[in-house]
C-alpha positions as CSV (number, residue, x, y, z in Angstrom):
1,M,-20.0,14.7,-5.9
2,A,-19.5,10.7,-6.4
3,I,-20.1,7.6,-4.1
4,E,-17.4,5.6,-4.8
5,R,-15.6,2.6,-3.0
6,T,-12.0,2.3,-1.8
7,F,-10.0,-0.4,-0.4
8,S,-8.4,0.3,3.0
9,M,-6.1,-1.5,5.4
10,I,-4.9,-1.4,9.0
11,K,-1.5,-2.8,9.2
12,P,0.1,-5.4,11.4
13,D,2.0,-2.3,13.4
14,A,-1.1,-0.8,14.2
15,T,-3.3,-3.9,14.8
16,K,-0.7,-5.2,17.1
17,R,-0.9,-2.1,19.5
18,N,-5.0,-2.0,19.1
19,L,-5.5,0.9,17.4
20,T,-8.3,-0.5,15.0
21,G,-10.9,1.2,16.9
22,K,-9.4,4.4,16.6
23,I,-8.5,4.1,13.0
24,T,-11.7,3.2,12.0
25,A,-13.0,6.2,13.8
26,K,-11.2,8.6,11.9
27,L,-12.4,7.5,8.8
28,E,-15.9,7.5,9.6
29,E,-15.4,10.6,11.3
30,A,-14.1,11.7,7.9
31,G,-17.5,10.7,6.1
32,L,-16.5,7.4,4.9
33,R,-18.7,4.0,5.7
34,V,-17.4,0.8,6.2
35,I,-19.0,-1.5,3.9
36,A,-16.7,-4.7,4.7
37,S,-14.7,-5.5,7.2
38,K,-12.4,-8.6,8.4
39,R,-9.0,-9.3,10.4
40,V,-6.8,-11.7,8.4
41,W,-3.5,-12.5,9.1
42,M,-1.6,-12.4,5.4
43,S,0.2,-15.5,4.5
44,R,3.2,-15.1,2.3
45,A,1.6,-15.8,-0.9
46,Q,-1.3,-13.6,-0.2
47,A,1.2,-10.7,0.8
48,E,3.1,-11.3,-2.0
49,G,0.0,-11.6,-4.7
50,F,-1.5,-8.5,-3.0
51,Y,1.7,-6.6,-3.1
52,A,2.8,-7.7,-6.7
53,V,2.9,-4.5,-8.4
54,H,6.2,-4.0,-6.0
55,K,7.9,-7.1,-7.0
56,D,10.8,-6.2,-8.5
57,R,11.4,-3.0,-6.2
58,P,14.2,-3.2,-3.2
59,F,11.7,-2.7,-0.4
60,F,9.7,-5.8,-1.3
61,G,11.3,-8.5,0.8
62,E,10.6,-6.1,4.0
63,L,6.9,-5.1,2.9
64,V,6.1,-8.9,2.4
65,E,8.0,-9.4,5.7
66,T,6.5,-6.6,7.9
67,M,2.6,-7.6,6.1
68,T,2.8,-11.2,7.5
69,A,4.3,-10.4,10.9
70,G,0.6,-10.2,12.4
71,P,-2.9,-9.6,11.6
72,T,-4.3,-6.8,9.3
73,V,-7.7,-5.3,8.9
74,V,-8.9,-5.3,5.5
75,Q,-12.1,-2.9,4.8
76,V,-14.0,-1.7,2.1
77,L,-14.9,1.9,2.4
78,E,-17.8,4.0,0.5
79,G,-18.5,7.9,0.5
80,E,-18.5,10.9,-1.8
81,N,-14.9,10.9,-3.4
82,A,-13.8,8.1,-1.0
83,I,-10.7,7.4,-2.9
84,L,-9.0,10.7,-2.1
85,K,-11.0,10.9,1.3
86,N,-9.3,7.7,2.9
87,R,-5.7,9.1,1.2
88,E,-6.3,12.6,3.0
89,V,-7.1,11.0,6.3
90,M,-4.1,8.5,6.3
91,G,-1.9,10.7,5.7
92,A,1.7,11.0,3.6
93,T,3.8,7.7,3.4
94,N,6.6,9.4,5.7
95,P,5.2,9.8,9.0
96,A,7.4,12.9,9.4
97,N,5.8,14.5,6.2
98,A,2.1,13.6,7.0
99,A,0.1,16.5,8.2
100,E,-1.4,16.7,11.5
101,G,-4.5,14.7,12.7
102,T,-3.9,12.1,10.0
103,I,-3.6,8.8,10.8
104,R,-0.1,8.1,9.8
105,K,1.2,11.5,11.7
106,E,-0.5,10.2,15.0
107,F,0.0,6.4,14.6
108,A,2.7,5.1,12.4
109,L,6.1,4.1,13.7
110,S,8.1,4.8,10.4
111,I,7.5,4.5,6.7
112,G,7.6,0.8,6.9
113,E,5.0,0.5,9.5
114,N,3.1,3.4,8.3
115,S,-0.3,2.1,10.2
116,A,-2.3,2.0,7.1
117,H,-2.9,1.4,3.3
118,G,-5.4,2.8,0.7
119,S,-6.2,2.2,-2.6
120,D,-4.3,5.3,-4.9
121,A,-7.1,5.2,-8.0
122,P,-10.4,3.6,-9.2
123,E,-9.0,0.6,-10.9
124,T,-6.5,-0.5,-8.1
125,A,-9.6,0.3,-5.1
126,A,-11.4,-2.4,-7.8
127,Q,-8.7,-5.0,-7.7
128,E,-7.9,-4.3,-4.3
129,I,-11.3,-5.0,-2.8
130,A,-12.0,-8.2,-5.1
131,Y,-8.4,-9.3,-3.8
132,W,-9.8,-9.9,-0.3
133,F,-14.1,-9.9,-0.5
134,S,-16.3,-11.7,-2.8
135,G,-19.6,-9.4,-3.6
136,V,-22.0,-10.6,-1.1
137,E,-19.4,-9.5,1.5
138,L,-19.9,-5.8,0.2
139,V,-23.1,-4.8,2.5
140,G,-23.2,-1.1,1.9
């Protein structure tokens, strides 16, 4: 199995409800290790830049509003097949479709306020990690 890194974010709906520790614990219990973490309050420009891939989608404005409504916790996770494992722990985007025990099944409020984000591929992970962290901040 390959050790890889992925990007993970605890979204404003979860940080407002003080769920940072519970969500991080689920990730760690699944065998992922946090090698970088910080709490940030995204500016509009940061949110628009981070989610630029979605700029032409109808939900882009709502997404930017949601992500700038409160602090987020951005993290880099490391472990065997970290990208897939993180996505499994998060669960389906729609919490109604998420498996029992996943972050989104337990904590999400809606499809838009779904408590967590995770990279979907190695290329995305590299881009998302570089967006929020410099190399010296990765202390695995």
